[in-house]
C-alpha positions, 0 to 999 in steps of 0.5 A, a space after each residue: 725572106 719577104 714571104 716569111 716576114 709576111 707570113 709571120 705578120 699575117 699570123 700575128 694579125 690573126 692571133 690579135 684579131 682572134 677567131 673572128 678573122 678566120 673564115 667560117 669553115 675554119 671556125 666550125 671544121 668540116 662543112 655541115 658540122 653543128 659542133 666541134 664533136 660533129 666536126 671531129 666525126 666528119 673529119 674522121 669519116 673523110 679520113 677513112 673514106 680517103 684511106 679506103 679509096 687509096 686502099 682500093 687503088 692498091 689492092 683492087 678492093 675495099 678493106 674489110 677492117 679499119 685495121 687494114 686501112 692503117 698506113 693508107 692516107 693518113 689513117 693511123 693505128 689509133 684511128 682503127 678503134 671503134 671509140 671516137 670520143 662522143 661517137 662510136 664507129 660502125 664499120 662494115 665491109 659489104 660485098 664490093 663496098 663498105 659503110 661507115 657509121 658514126 653514132 653519137 653516144 647521146 643524141 642532141 642538137 650537137 650530136 647527129 649520126 652520120 653515114 658514108 659508103 663508097 659513094 662518098 655521100 655523107 648522110 645524117 639523122 638527128 635521132 637514130 643511126 644514119 643509113 644509106 637512105 638518110 638525108 644527105 648532108 649539105 
């Protein structure tokens, strides 16, 4: 009962103080995101990466399509589409691996391109689609 009251009071304080009371990472989403759109794109990439790892544990290989990942991790049917709002998804099964690119529909300061493969390293570009040779996101 005491924990519940404490949680309710903490929630009330956070609501009262607004977003300034939240840690920076909670305000901006995933680390490295410059905007809410980038945070959504990076969150999607991490979801797909986690689903791929789980799929490989079950099947001994990476999935060949996004649709095959549905039901692994938190991957849903709706997530298996190529249109992700401000971004277009580029998924490729490559031999014993995979690659996932998120390309913005318009490049600007709030929309960089991202890339991830089975290595788990997220890479980015500011003005073209990201590849395995792009700079790693810090």
